TORVOBA-590809 format. One record per atom (N, C-alpha, C, O): x, y, z negated. Coordinates in steps of 0.02 Angstrom, whole numbers, plus 50000, padded with zeros to 5 digits. Example, Ala and Ser with C-alpha at 12.3 -4.5 7.8 and 13.67 -1.06 7.14 Angstrom:
2
506604971649610 506154977549610 506604983549610 507124983449577 506424988849646 506844994749643 506455000249606 506705005749598 
END
This chain:
354
500414994949992 499934999649982 500415004350004 500975004249978 500265009550058 500795017250033 500295022450015 499735023850038 500725025349960 500375029549960 500945041349960 501345044649926 500595041750012 500675048650054 500685055050004 500235057150040 500745058449971 500935067149940 500755071750009 501035070150061 500425075750009 500435082450068 500305084650026 499795085249993 501275087550024 501335095049989 501725101350050 501985101050106 501595106450002 501805114350001 501405119249932 500835121149916 502105119749906 502125129549865 501565133349898 501065135849872 501805133149973 501475137350014 500605138450015 500545136550073 500035139750000 499595138650007 499255139450123 499675140350168 498805139050132 498425140750211 498845135350274 498665134750332 499455131650240 499885127650291 499455121150335 499645117850383 498985121050307 498585117850334 498495107450303 498325102050328 498745109850242 498715102450192 498125096650185 498015090950205 497935099650159 497035098150142 496775098650222 496275094950220 496805100350268 496365099950340 496675092050383 496415088350424 497395091950346 498135087450370 497725078850326 497875073350350 497295079250273 497465076350212 496645071550261 496445065950278 496505077550264 495465073050290 495645069150337 495605063150347 495845073550366 495885071750467 496375063650478 496195058750512 496925064350442 497475060150464 497015052550431 496915047050455 496845055650372 496195047450322 496045047450388 496275043350427 495605052550407 494965048950418 495335044950495 495325038750492 495535046950537 496235043750577 496265036350582 496175031750622 496515037950499 496965026650493 496645025450498 496565020450533 496045029150465 495255023550442 495075021850537 495065016150560 494955028450579 494565023050645 495175016650669 495005011750702 496005017850642 496305012350656 496065006150655 495925002650703 496005004850588 495594997850557 495955000350465 495964996250420 496125005250458 496715005750381 496205007850362 495795011350391 496215004350285 495685007450237 496095014750207 496705015150202 495695019050193 495875024450152 495795026950123 495285029750144 495975030250047 495765028849984 496115042349989 496665043850011 495825045649975 495805052249983 496055055449904 495995051149860 496185058649892 496505063049816 496345068449809 496805072449819 495815070849795 495955080049805 496115080349716 495705078249675 496875083749696 497215086449654 497175096749672 497475101749653 496795095649704 496615102249682 496165105949662 495715104749702 495905110849613 495685112949559 495165116049629 494555115949626 495585119049694 495045122649718 494535118649765 494115120849805 494735111149746 494045105949761 494185108049871 493755110049911 494775106649882 494525109149969 494015103050006 493475102450036 494625098749978 494645092050013 493675088349999 493335085550042 493555089149955 492745089349912 492635092649966 492575089350018 492585097849967 491885101250001 492045098850059 491535098850094 492525096650087 492625099050170 492415091250191 492435091550253 492235084550174 491885081050171 491105080550132 490875074950125 490775085550111 490335088450087 489995085650017 489415085449996 490455084149998 490385081749947 490335088649851 490785091249818 490035088649848 489725092649797 489385086049689 488925082649668 490035088649666 489965082449595 489705089649535 489865095449526 489085083149497 489035086549453 489225089449389 489675093649389 489075088549358 489445090849279 489825084349259 490375081549265 489135083349230 489565072649214 489775067749233 489935062649203 489765069849317 490385063949401 490905063349352 491015066549301 491175058949377 491805058849369 492585060149441 492625057649497 493035064549408 493245066949466 494095064049452 494165059349413 494745067049487 495055066149474 495315068549402 495825065949382 494955073949358 494955076449313 495035072549246 495425073049199 494425067949264 494065061949227 494845057249242 495035052749205 495115058949288 495775050149275 496595051349236 497005047249213 496605061749241 497035060549241 496865062249144 497335061749105 496295063649122 496285064149058 496255056649016 496345056948955 496155050949042 495675043449040 495155043049047 494875037749061 494875048749040 494035047849030 493535042949077 492925042049073 494015040149122 493985035349186 494575033349210 495175034449203 494015027949258 494785022749303 494615024849349 494015025349364 495065026449384 495395025749446 494555023349487 494065027049479 494495017049525 494155011349538 493455017149511 493145020649551 493325017049440 492515019049440 492265026149464 491675027949461 493035031749500 492855039249515 492925037049572 492915041549614 493035029749602 493135031949699 492205029349730 491815024549729 492295037249756 491505036549789 491615035549894 492175035449918 491175035049924 491235030950012 491215037750025 491285041849979 491155039050075 491155044950107 490795042150179 490735036050183 490455047550257 490145044550287 490955042850345 490665042250398 491385042350354 491575036950362 491755031550344 492075031550292 491595023250386 491975020550377 492605020650368 492945024350404 493045014850296 493455014250267 493845020250244 494445020450233 493225026750235 493825031050195 493505032350148 492905032750159 493755033750068 493515033550011 493855042049948 494385045149954 493455043049911 493745048749912 493445050549825 492905049649798 494195053749798 494245054049764 494145058649721 494685059849693 493425064449685 493145071049709 493765074949666 494305072049658 493635082149637 493785084649626 493525089949598 493225092749644 493445094349530 493055100549526 493265104549509 493765101149498 493445110749487 493355116449455 493685115849362 493975120249330 493515109449342 493905107049282 494405106149282 494655105349226 494885105649345 495115102749344 496065108049328 496635107949306 495525111649360 496065121449339 496115119349239 496715119749226 495915118349204 496345119649143 496545111549097 496355109749042 497085107449154 496895102449167 497835104549121 498075101349073 498145110649157 499045106649150 499015110349039 499335109248988 498375114649060 498485118348984 498275112848916 498455113048857 497785107548957 497565101348912 498225097048910 498515094948860 498425096248985 499045090848972 499805092448937 500215087948927 499905099048922 500455101448894 500935098648880 501505098848901 500455093448803 500685095148759 500575086748754 500755083948702 500315083248801 500265072948806 501255070748828 501795072748850 500835064648799 501645061948822 501675060948860 501065061548862 501855058848930 502125055649002 501345060249036 500845057649061 501515069549022 501075069549074 501355072449123 501205078049142 501835068449152 501985069049231 501675059549281 501675058449342 501525055949237 501505047449241 500965049549242 500785048149300 500405053049209 499835050649233 499445047049285 499225041549269 499365048649328 498995048249386 499695041449430 499835040849490 499865039149391 500175033949444 500225030249404 500605025849425 499975028649330 499845022649279 499205021649302 499035015749295 498785024949328 498025024449328 497805021549430 497365017749452 498295025049461 498235022049525 498895015349528 499065013649585 499175012549479 499775006149452 499085001849422 498864997849463 498735002049363 498185002349352 497474998149387 497334992149390 497215002749404 496785002449486 497364996349551 496924993749586 497754994849565 498234990349621 498244985549582 498064980549614 498404983749508 498674979349478 497774974649485 497614970849530 497434976349437 496904975149416 496764971249500 496724965149510 496704978049564 496224972749601 496814966949643 496574962049671 497304967649642 497724962249658 497274952849638 497074947349658 497374957349588 497254949749513 496754948749523 496614943549493 496204951149555 495504947449567 495694945249636 495914939549627 495724946149679 495804945649756 496154948149797 496014949749855 496914948949751 497304945449806 497734948849864 498114946749908 497484955349846 497944959749905 497814968349862 497564969649807 498094972749916 498174979949895 497214977749883 496814973049885 497294986449867 496454990649852 496464991549938 496084988449973 496824994949957 496724997850009 497654999050052 498184995950046 497435005350096 498155003850146 498525008550140 499105009050160 498125013250104 498265020850110 498215027650059 497995032350092 498265028450031 498305035549966 498435038949994 498975039250024 497845044449997 498535051850017 498275056349989 497695057250005 498545060649940 498825062749892 498695070249917 499255072649926 498215074949931 498205082149921 498435085549867 498375085149806 498785089549917 499115092449795 498905098049836 498675098749893 499165104249754 498775111549777 499495115149751 499945114149711 499265120949810 499995126549848 500245127949759 499995132249722 500545125149749 500895123449717 501495118649691 501655113449720 501815121349631 502525115149594 502085114349523 502405110749485 501785115449508 501485112049447 501595106449412 502045102549430 501135104749349 501075099349345 500715095549371 500865089649363 500105097149411 499795093549477 499895088549537 499715083049557 500475096049560 500955095949615 501355088549591 501345083649628 501875088349491 502185083949518 502135077349507 502575073149517 501015075649467 500795074049450 500705069249525 500895063449532 500415072849569 500595070349645 501385064149667 501255058349684 501855065749664 502435065749692 502495060049627 502825055149644 502335059749581 502525055449545 502275046349567 502595041049568 501755047649578 501155045449591 501455039949680 501615034349702 501405044149690 501655040849787 502105041049801 502365046349783 502565036349839 502885034449836 503485038749923 504085038649937 502855041649957 503265043650001 502895051849999 502535053649952 503075056050058 502715064950059 503015066450106 503565065050127 502415071150130 502345071250191 502155079650173 501645081450145 502955085950209 502795089850212 502605094350266 502925095050318 501835098450244 501695101850314 501725110050304 501565113350255 501975112050367 502625118050385 502005121350413 501635118350453 501925126050397 502005131350443 502235135450510 502345140950486 502355135850572 502845137650618 502765146650603 502645149950653 502815149450552 503125155750531 503955154850501 504355150150501 503985159750485 504575164350463 504665163650383 505145166250355 504225160650353 503865161750277 503825156850265 504005155250209 503535150550320 503365145350281 504185141750299 504285136650265 504685143350339 505105140450330 505965143550305 506545142050320 505695147750269 506045151050181 506095144350128 506545141550097 505075142950138 504875140550081 505485131350085 505695127950039 505525130750142 505675124350140 506425122950102 506275118550061 507005124050096 507405124850060 507215121649982 507525116949955 506605125349953 506795125749906 506245117749873 506335114749820 505585115949942 505425112749921 505695104849947 505525099149932 506055107049979 506475097349990 507055097249934 507485092849929 506985103549889 507615103049814 507065099249767 507175094249732 506555102249773 505925101849687 506035092349717 506015087849675 506145091049784 505635082249820 506505078249804 506515072549782 507025081149814 507625078749801 507755077049677 508115072849650 507335081849645 507505081849579 507175079049556 507305076349502 506315078149601 505925071049542 506265062349577 506165056849552 506575063549624 506675059249646 507335054949595 507495048949597 507595060449554 508125058949527 508055055749453 508245050049440 507795059449413 507325059849381 506645056249358 506555052149312 506295058549394 505505050549400 505415047749418 505085042849401 505825049849502 505225044049533 505615040849603 505415042349659 506135036649594 506785031849617 506535030649682 506975030649726 505835029249706 505305028149772 505225033449789 504665033249815 505395038349793 505065044249848 505335045249892 505895042749882 505325048649967 505425050749989 505075053950070 504625051650104 505425059050079 505345060350119 505085056750192 505405052250220 504755058150205 504155050250289 504095057750329 504175057550390 504015061950308 504295067850416 503695076550365 503305077650318 503975079250409 503945083950412 503265086850464 503495083750512 502865088950482 502335089450488 501945100250511 501625104850486 502285098350568 502215106250624 501565110450622 501345111750678 501215112750571 500515114950575 500295121650627 500765123850660 499835123950635 499575128150663 500065133050712 500205138950721 500235126150739 500735126750799 500375131950869 499925130450907 500735137650865 500515141950949 501095141851002 501495146451009 501105135051045 501685135651104 501575141651117 501985141851163 501395146351116 501375152951165 501785154451143 502325152251163 501765160051080 502305160351063 502825161251051 502885157251005 503385163851057 503975163851041 504475165250973 505085165050971 504065166550926 504345162350868 503965153350852 504355148650857 503285152150834 503145144450828 503945142950863 504425142150825 504025142550939 504225137650981 504895136250943 505025130350930 505455142750917 505835144050874 506275140850802 506835139350784 505465141150776 505295140850716 505485131150739 506015128150746 504935129550743 505265121750762 505735121050781 506095117350748 506025124250845 506705122950850 507155122150782 507505117150776 507155126150739 507245124450693 507105119450641 507565116850609 506665118450635 506465113150596 506645108250589 506645104950537 507005105650693 506995100150703 507895098750733 508145093850760 508205105650713 509115102850667 509105106150631 509605109750630 508515107650573 509115105050518 508825100850469 508975101450410 508285095450497 508055088350448 507685086350542 507175088350568 508345080750575 508335077450624 508095072050604 508295069350552 507705069950638 507375062050620 506615062050608 506135058550626 506745070350550 506055070250508 505405074050549 504815074150531 505685077050605 505055081850606 504215077350652 504085075550709 504025077350618 503305073350673 503335076550732 503145082350742 503715070550796 503765072250851 502755073650875 502795075450934 502035073650857 501695076350858 501485085650834 500865086050832 501635088950825 501295092950814 500525097150823 500155095650871 500305103450765 499455100250740 499555108150768 499915112650746 498885108050851 499075113950839 498575116550837 498085113050826 498495122750846 498145129150808 497585127550862 497755127450922 496635125750835 496275123850847 495595127950828 495685129250769 494995130350845 494625131750789 494245127950809 493725131150806 494125122850829 493505114350778 493905114050746 493625112950693 494625114250731 494845113250630 494405116150618 493835113950606 494575121750620 494355128250555 493675129150572 493525135150579 493025123550586 492255124650559 492245117850553 491775115450521 492695114050577 492195107750544 492045106750453 491515104550432 492585108550411 492185110050348 491815113350334 491495111150286 491625118750355 491195119950367 490105117050361 489535118450341 490435113550389 489835107050413 490185101050380 490135096350419 490405099750343 490635095250301 490875089250341 490585083950326 491275088950382 491415084850431 492105083750419 492365086050369 492465079950466 492865077950506 492805080850573 492305081950608 493585082150587 493575085350648 493255078750722 493255079550783 493025072850682 493275068950737 492115066450739 491805063450782 491895069250676 491565068250672 490965075550708 490415074850734 491345081850697 491225086650731 491525088950795 491085091450830 491955088950816 492335088150905 492515079550893 492715077750838 492465076750925 492795072050941 493215071750977 493715068250967 493085077151053 493365076751100 493945085251122 494255087651169 493765086651047 494325092151041 495155090251042 495345084551028 495705096451062 496545094851075 496415088250988 496525082350976 496015097050935 496105095450857 496225087050856 496785084450854 495585083250858 495585076450860 496135070350885 496325065050858 496335074550968 496715071150986 497595072950967 498115071150995 497465076950909 498425080250860 498215073150792 498545068750764 497625075150790 497805070350720 497865061750762 498335057750759 497345061150790 497535052350826 498195050650827 498475046150797 498445054950867 499105052450891 499865055050838 500445053550852 499595059950764 499855057050700 499735054650683 500105053150636 499035049750687 498965042550645 499475035550681 499805031250651 499405036350742 499835033350768 500395032150752 500635026450749 500785039250733 501445040150715 501455036950651 501945033950630 500915037750621 501095033950542 501055026550532 501255022650488 500785025950582 500525019450580 501305014650609 501575009450592 501355016850630 502305014750682 502855014050615 503395011450604 502315018450573 502975014250506 502765013550468 502665017550422 502565006050475 502115002450419 502494996350424 502314991250395 503174996850470 503844991250407 503984991350377 504194986250350 504055001950330 504275000550258 503904995850225 504244991750194 503114995250221 502814993850166 502694986050193 502454984250246 502934982350142 502934975150144 502194969250164 502154964450202 501654972750113 500594971050117 500684973250210 500604969350257 500904981250217 500454981050286 500854977450335 500634973650378 501384978750327 502024975450385 501644965850383 501664962350433 501414963950334 500884957250353 500224958250339 499964952650334 499964961050333 499274961750344 499104962450445 498564960650469 499614964950482 499644971250515 500074967850583 500014969250642 500574962550546 500894960750603 500524958650669 499934957250675 500914958750708 500694955750743 500504950650814 500884951050863 500034946950816 499754939250801 499934934950852 500314937450893 499734928550863 500204926550929 499524928751031 499704930251088 498764927550997 498334931251009 498314938551022 497794941051043 498834942151012 498824948651021 499424952451071 499524958251088 499854944351085 500524946851094 500314945651196 499834943451228 501244949551219 500554948951266 500724942451317 501164938251317 500064944051369 500304934351403 500774936451468 500714942251490 501244931851498 502114930751509 501844932051579 501254930251587 502134934751630 502034936851668 502084931651693 502494927251682 501194931951769 501184924751844 501624925851865 501844931351882 501844920951869 502214921651954 501684920252010 501304915852030 501854926052024 501544926852117 501844920752142 502424920152124 501574914652189 501664912552251 501304914452303 500704913952313 502034918152354 501354917252421 501354915352449 501864912152464 500874915252482 500844909452529 501074910752601 501164916052630 501184901052632 501684900452696 501534904752752 501004903952782 501904908752767 501804912752841 501804910452915 502164907252952 501234913852916 501024908652997 501764910653064 502014915753089 501854904153069 502404904753141 502194908253206 501584908153218 502624911353250 502214912053303 502824911453351 503414913153356 502394908553378 502574902753420 503014907353505 502684911353538 503864905453530 503644910353547 503444909853628 503094905353650 503704915153666 503194913653743 503494908353778 503954904353774 502954910453817 503614902553875 503674908253934 503354913153953 504464904053957 505004906554018 504704907954030 504134905954019 504934914554078 504584918854122 504774913454214 505184909954242 504454914954218 504374908254293 504964912654381 504694916154424 505564911154381 505874914854406 505604917054492 505504912654534 505534922954505 505174923054579 505814925254629 506364927154609 505634924854689 506384922654737 505934929154786 505434927554818 506124934654786 505894939454819 506604941254901 507174943054912 505994939054933 506434936755016 506254946455046 505714949355046 506904948955068 506794954255081 506354956455137 506734958855179 505784956955156 505354961755236 505984964455275 506344968855252 506054961555333 506324967355400 506144970355389 505634970155354 506634979655427 506314982855414 505734984655480 505814981255531 505214989555480 504864986955547 505114992455592 505494997155580 504654989455674 504954989355733 504964998755731 504595002955706 505454998955760 505625006555803 505815005455875 506415004055874 505635005455923 505745006355970 506145013055979 506125018255947 506655010356058 507415018956053 506865021256121 506375019656154 507425026756110 506705031956168 507095028456215 506795023156204 507555026656262 507525019956325 507095017656340 507045016856401 506445014656290 506115009156315 505225011256289 504765007256287 505195019456271 504695018156283 504215020056361 503685023056357 504385018656401 504665021656473 503965011056483 503445010656516 504305005456442 503934999856452 503615000956432 503065002456456 503795000556369 503025000156310 502435005656337 501975001956356 502215013056347 501725013956399 501565012056441 500985012956458 502075007556489 501775005756551 501544997356496 501544993056540 501464995856467 501384990056418 500654989756421 500224985556437 500674996556398 500144999956357 499574999756395 499034997556375 499665001456439 499425004556496 499024998056542 498414997756551 499374994456559 499224988556582 498574986556536 498054985456567 498584985956469 498354980056442 497244984556424 496864982256382 497114989656464 496844993456498 496254990456537 496104993656587 495854983956523 495294982456561 495794979256610 495634978756669 496324977356591 496614971356675 496644975856708 496604973956767 496734986656701 496554986956769 497314992356793 497564997356768 497504987256864 498204989156883 498544995256885 499124997156877 497764998656906 497775004456984 497975010756947 498385014456975 497585013556853 498015017256841 499015015956848 499265021556840 499455011656857 499875009356854 500285012656902 500795016056900 499815010356955 500115014857047 499945021357020 500465023957001 499555024257013 499425031957014 500015037356981 500105043057002 500445034056920 500795035856882 501475038956906 501965035556892 501585043956933 502575043456955 502825040856915 502635040256857 503605037756953 504125032956919 504665040756899 504875045556932 504745037756804 504845040856793 505885039856772 506095035356736 506145042756790 506825043356775 506915038156686 506625038356631 507455034056716 507695028356653 507545031456579 507145030856532 508405036856608 508335040656526 507775048756516 508005054056494 506895047656543 506755052656543 506325050256436 506175045056405 506315055156426 505695054956353 505155057256358 505205063156378 504345054856346 504015052956353 503665060556294 504045061456246 503245063956294 503345071456220 502545069956273 502335068056327 502275073656184 501145073556194 501065081656227 501315087256224 500635078556252 500165085756286 499935088756228 500295085456190 499615092556189 499145094656179 498625097556224 498805102156262 497915095256225 497175096656277 496925100656225 496895099256165 496725106656260 496005114956229 495635110356203 495115111856174 
END
């Protein structure tokens, strides 16, 4: 079971929006998710359209030991996602717990007991993900969230002042890891409210990737009006505007978080790819035999015999030719007798008749 705390000491950077919509995206992808609201403003609770009555259990009662973690859970409209709600009473918890022994570990003890009892009854973890929405401060409530978690996601607005506080926040996480929670590590840094049209946002994102190589999520959460409108309707982005770019951003972020499940033994065993889901071996394609094309029969040898040129009589023979032609007219020789005798070298010329 992965326990992830979403934190930043600066407000308005998208922690609550990310907790709600990342949890909803993980639930859509088949994970069992529990959201824990540790903010006295109860924005996460209101985002899911939950309003607690005065006597109903909340995260406040869990911290004070007045209710178990399992009894405080409530269902949400998103299948597979449950909630530990918050109330305004949580604002006085720091004063009430100021002198409590082990006050930094109260939430961790409650979650550990819930997980232990569930494993004894069912043989498995009660959830796949526990997402802790910490308040915008580094007080006792945030410390309880960081001590109870195994991982932390830092939501950072891509602006100058948000970048300035990153160094201090990383130092606090490292201090808690040394003294209270050796298992705590920074899973990732999430750029939120990102506007790629501005040069400042692009430069801040570049600085984050330069200072924290390998820790910044590949998908940034861009500014989207649908993400701002969804809380007023008490819905997640997948219920309010499933086709929006904000829904796409959080679905991509959820897949990126799921790709890190090798860190948890339970999730690695539960969602290990089975033989049925393995890709089928490549199909061997056998091409049909190609049709053979027979060669055409050889051409027959044709012998062409040259023809003699047409007979053209010489000029001196025209007299005899004319005599033969004239002699063939009706077999009459009277016309030949009337023709004058021509010399042997005479040439007959045609005469034009008007």
